[in-house]
N, C-alpha and C positions, 0 to 999 in steps of 0.2 A: 366130692367137694374138697377129697384131699389132695386132688391135685393143685386145686389153691391154695391149699393152707400154705403145703411144699414151696411154691412156686416164690410168693413173697412179692411177686410185681403181677398187672394182668398179661393175663394169656389169650392167645389167638386161638382161633378154635384149631387150626392144623399143629399148635402146639399142642393143647387138649391131645389130642388123636396120638401123636408120638409119646403125650407121659401114661397114654392107658394104654399104650399097644394095639392100636389101633390102625389096619391098613391106612397108609396116608394114598386115598383114591376121592378123586373128587366128588364122588355119589358121599362117601364116607365124611369126609372134612363138611360138607354142606349140612349134613342132616344131625354133626355134632352143634354146627354155626347156630341152625335151627333149633337146639333143643337149649344151646347156652341163651339164646333171644326169649326163648320161654322164658326159662330161670328169671332170665334181667325183669322181664316184662313182672311177675311175681313178689320179685323184690328180692329173690334169693342170691342171684349175683347183680350187680351192677354193671353198665357198658359205659366203661371211663371217657370212650372215644369209639367212632365207628370201628367194630372188629374187635376192641379189647375188654374183656370182661375181667373182671373183680370180684371178691370176696366185699360185700358192705364192712366199713369200720364201723364197729360198734361206738 
C-alpha cells in the first residue's frame, strides 16, 4: 500500500514490481497483477482503467 501512497497516480503491475524491487519477469508481473485485481475486488484498491490501480479517495 505504501507504493500507492507514494505514487500519487494510478500504477500498472509492472510499475508496482519495480517499486517493490521485484524482478521484472512475466510470471512476477502476472502474479502482482492478480493480487492487485483481488485487492480491487475486495475494495482496498480501485481499477480506474483496465490495468491501472490506485487507492480509493476518502
